[in-house]
N, C-alpha and C positions, 0 to 999 in steps of 0.2 A: 573592536584591536586586532592590532596586528602581530603575524606571527612571528615577529622579531620582538614582540613582550613573553615570548616565552623561555623554558632554560633548555630550548636546544642548540645544537652546536650549529656553531657561526656559517657553514659550508651549506648545510642543510636548509640555516634562515636564507641566503643566497640562491643556491636552484629553486627554494619554494617561489621565491620573487620574478625567475626567470623564467619559470612557468607560468605568471600572473597571479599566483595565490598569498595575496597582501592582506585583506580586508581576510579574519575571521568567520564564522557566522558563531551561531549562539550554538549548537552542536559542540562546535571545537572549540568553544573558548571555555565550556563544560568541561567535555570530556578530555583533553589534549593533557589540562595541567594530571587529572587523576590518572590517567592510562601512564604520564611519565615519573607518578609515583608508586606505579605498583601495585595501584590498588583493582579487585575484579569488579567490575562494573553489569550492570544494568542498565540497559541505555534506549530509553523510547525518546522519535525521534521523527518527524513526519517525514514525506518521502521527498526530496530534494533540496535539504535542507544540508548539505556537505556532509553527513554523517561518515564516508565511508575514507573520507581524508583525516577522519579525527579519532581512527584508527592505523590508518596507514603512517601519517608522519610520526606518530611515537616510537612504532616499529622500527622505520626505516633510521629515526636516530637515536636506538640502541644496538644497532648491528656491528657485529665485529665481523668484516668481512671475509677474516681470516678459517670463522668455523663455520661448521654447516646448520642445517635446520635448527634456525632460531623462530619464527614465527609458521602457528596455523592459520589455514585460512579458510575456513569453514562456511559453502554458500547453496544452497536449495537446487539449483539451477545453472546449465550447461551454461548457459545467457550470461547470467549476475557473473558467474567464475571468470570468464571472459572478459565481462567489463571492467571486473577490477582488474585482471590480468593486465588491461590495456593499461589503465591506468598505474599501475607500479612499472608498464613500460616508460614510461615518460620518463623515472627516473635513471632509466638508466642510459643515456645520455650524458647525464654527467659524474655519475657511478661505475666503472668498466667494472669495477670488482663486484657488483651489483648480480648473484645470481638468481632467478627466479622462476618454480617453474609450476607447470599446471597437470592436474591430476583428473580426468573424464573419463568416463562409459564412452563408446566409440571411438575412444583411442587404443593402441596396443598397451595390453595387462602387462607385456614384458617392458613394453619400451616407459609407462610407467614408473618400472620396479626400477631400469636402471634410472629415470629422474632424478628420483631423489633417492638414487643410492650416491648420485652424483653430490659436489660442494653449493646447495644450491641454500641461501638462507633462508629464503620465502616458499613454502610449499600453498600451490590456491588449489582448492580440490571441492568435490563435491562429495556430498558422507558415502555412498554405496559403494564407490573407490577404495576412497580415500582410507577405510576403516580396512577394505580387503588387503589392501598395499600392507596396513600397518600389521596384519594379521601374519601376512605371508613372505612380506620380504623381512631381511635385517636391517635394521633401521637404526643408525644414531640419533635417539634424540637427547641426547646427553646435554645436549645445548641451548635445550628448545626452553624457549620463557613466556611466550604468548602464544593462545588458544582465542582464535577470534571467531563465534558463530554470529553471522549476519542473516538478516531475517528469519528471526529467531521461532518466529511462530508458526514457521512453516517446516523448519527444522523439528522439530519435537513433533512431528504427526507421528501415528502409529510403525506407518513404511519406514521410519528414517531412524528412532526409536535407539532400537539395538546398536546402528552405526554411532550416534551422538557417543552409546554412554561408552563404547570401543573408544573413539578418539578424545572425549574427554578424562579419561581415564590413564590415556597410556604415561603419564607422569605425575606424579601428584603436585610439588610444587611450583607449578607454570601460574600463570596471569592470566583469567576468563575472563571476556569481555562478552557480550551479548549486546546486537543490536536489532530494531528493529521500532516501526511506526506503529504496530497494535502489539499489545502485549496485556492479555487476556489475562483472566484470573491463573486458568490451565498451564497459561505457562511460568506464572511462579513455583504453583504445586511442580509442574517439573526442575524444574532449577533447584530447588529446597532438596529436593528427593537427590538429584543427579549431585551436589554440591556440598551434606552435609556438615562439612568443615569448613564451609569457608563462611567469609563476610562476604557477602555480594551489596555492593554500595548503588542505590535508586538513585540514575542522573531522568530527572521529566524535564523532555525539550517539545514536550507535544502540544499542538491545540488545534483545532480547526484555521487549518492556511487563509487567514486573510486576502490574500493576493489573488484567491480563486473566488472569482465571480458563479454559484450555482442554479440552476433554471432546470425546473424539474416542468418537463413538455408532458398534458394529459392527449394519449395517441392513443385515447377508444375509439372504437369501430375502423382505425386504420392501420393497416398492416407496419410490419419493418421496414419491407421496404419503400411503401412509399410515403412515411415520417421522416426514412433516413431522404429521400428526394427531395421533399421539401426543403427539410433542413440548408441540405445543400445551396440547391440554389438561393435559400435568404440568405444565413450566412458567410457561405464562399469560404469555409475557415484556410487559414496559409500554409498549418498543418495539422491534420486531425487522427489522433487516436481512436478507431473503431472498437469497444469492446462489446461482443456475443460470450453467451455463459459455454456454450457449448461447439464445438470442432466443427462440427456440421452447421452448428447457425454461419458461424466463419466463412467458413466456406461459401455458402450460399449466399450472403451479404458481399463476401468478394467477389464472387461471378456475376452479380446482378449493378456492380458496380463498374464492370467490365466489361459489359454488354453496353452502359452507361460512356464507355470511351474516358472512366477517370483514372486518372495515373493513380494506382495504387499497390498495396503489396498485401500479402497475409501473412499473419505470421503466425503461427501456432504449434503445438508440438509434436502434430505431420514432419516436421521438416526433420531431414534426420541435420549430425551436427556441423557440417559441411557447411550443408544448404541457411543454420540460421547464421550462421556464423555471417557467410555471402552476406544474406539479408540484411543483419542488424550490421553489418558496416556500408550498406547505400542507404539503411534507413539515418541516420549518422553522416551521412554523404546530402540529408536533404536530396536524393531522390524520386522520396516518391511524395505524393500531396494527402495522402490516406495512407494509413497502416489499419487495415484489420487486423482482429484476434483476441485471441483467450487471454484468462488471465496470467499467464504467463508473461507476460509483456506488464500485467501491473505491478511487478515486483522491483524495484531496481534498477530498472533500467534505463538509461540516462542520455535524453536524446532533446538536444538542446534547440529553441523556440517553438516547441508544440504550444500550438496557438488553445484546439480547444481537444476533448475528450468529451465521445459520448458513448453512453453506457446506455444499448438497445434496451438493457432490460436491469433491472436490482439485481445485484448476484450473487449469486446463494448463500455465500458467506461474506453478514453485511458491511463486515471489516476492511476486505478485497474493494468497495466504492470507495475509501481513503486513497486505497493502494492506485486505483485504477484515477483518481481525481490529482492522483501527485505527478502525475507523467505533464503536465503542466505546471507555469507557474513555480517553476524553479530555479535557484538561487538568486531572489531577488527577483526576478519575475513578473508580468501578469497572465492570468488566462482565464480560462472559461470551461468549466465541467454540466454538462447537460447530461438528465437523465431521462428516457425517454418511460410514461408508466401507465397504470390503467386502473381499472376497480380492483383487479386480482393485486394488488403490488402496493395496494391500499395500507398497508401493514409496513412493511417494508420503510414504505416511505416518511410513517409517522418515527418509526425507530430511527431513522438518519435526525429528522426533526428534532427528536429527544437527544440525541449524542450529540448536539450546538450546530446542526447545516439550517441555514435560516436563508432558503431558496425564494427564487421570484417564481413564481407561477403558471407557465404556462399553456395553451391550450392548440389544437389544432381547427381554426374556424373557416369556413369560402378559401379552401383553400390558401390558405393564409397560416400564419404563429403569430398569435397574439395574447397578451396578457393575458390573465384566467382571474376575472373579479372574484369568480366562488367557484374554487379549485374543489375536486371530489374530495380533499381530505376534509375542508368547510362543511360538507352538505353532510359527509358523514358521523360528524360533531352536532348539525346541527340535528341530525335525523334522531341521534342516541339521548339529546336533549327536545325532542318532539315525543318519544317515544317515553321515557320517565315522567312526560309530564300527563300525557295520555293515562298511563297506569294510576298516576296519585289520581286523577279525579274520577277511574273507576274505582278505585278505593273511597271515595267521601261518598260515590251515588249507592255505592254497594252498603255499605254501614250506613248509611240514611235509610231502606227501604226495607232492614229489618226488624226495622217498629216503626211505624210511621205517627209522628207526633204533628201538634196544632203549628202550620205554617214552618211543615218541612221543605218543602219544595221552595221559600225563600231562601232559608236558611244556608240548605246544599247549594243554592247559587251567590251566595253570598261567599262558600267557602270555599267552593270552586275559583273566583276569581281573585281571592287573597292568592288560594293557590300560582294561577296565573300569573299574578305580579311578585311571586316570591320568585319562579322560573326567570321571569324575565329580568330580575337583578343578576342571574345568576348567568345570564346569554354572554358575559364578557369573556367568561373562561373559557368558554366554546372558541371564540373565533383567536 
């Protein structure tokens, strides 16, 4: 569908066309009409699907440039706030009266207060700073129409809960829309409690991204450094994001790649706001071959042409795997997601498979990465089957030994053979 098919102002359709936004994505097609009607929404959509513009376009369409604060956009991290701000800045070239302010910790608090008191129509902020400013400053919210909570599963954590409640209660008669790639049950509970008197319409555009090729590599007996070195030599990614679970591990891998003279950069929470802004801009300008990062970069960071995502281990929160993978195959493109795993992470691998991932299993053998015909997951399943069979045979023998009858050995043998055949028929369920 084209943007011209929506009930948008003619000048906005022309602006979108000039910016290269002609065809809508699935989430935009479903969400924009509902946003224009003023519906309160819960939107689940995969990363890279275009959900940011599904709320930016309706907000801009309904702006009155003569009035102050009309939309609050709340995001969990500074990086995401900066990225959304940069998306909106594209429109300023065509709308001279469009004023946007970004409120972040790390920026002088008094300056943030002055910013929000000016005639800005859209405020982008992280929850802590926005909640503090709304509490301490005299803000004119009489024109506020819309509150957006993006990446809501991160926003609803305990550290943000109080701040989010302050923000969403600043005004009762506003449209509220929440977005995320994953929305677990506790998110629904949080939203139901936060908006007891609102009808929230659910829009589900999510599925396992079919444009991503998934590979699970058994790295048993090999270190992360050895596995990664083999991987990079074999696959030679065009632009790769390499994820670690901790800042310490990310730094360790970054230093290892630097020792190999690889063109790489580290993106983690240890960087200052200024450093992260600069680093993200350089990443988006394709100045690096590899980006080593923690999960701070798995949420909504939009970098074009990421060919490969490498998870050195399963994330502690399994849902973050989908956010990591979503750095590639964005807006219609294809990409690859690789997960390094071993015996200790079998259960998480099974969980990913149960969630719909259909990976190609690989392993390291003879200094190469090859297809794994008998992956650890399958070995575990066969072991479960064999253990169950063994237990059944023991039961048969123990039962027969309690009361010996004529030809009991022959009868036991026949019953054991029947049990083996029974389990042989079940074999397909374990593969």
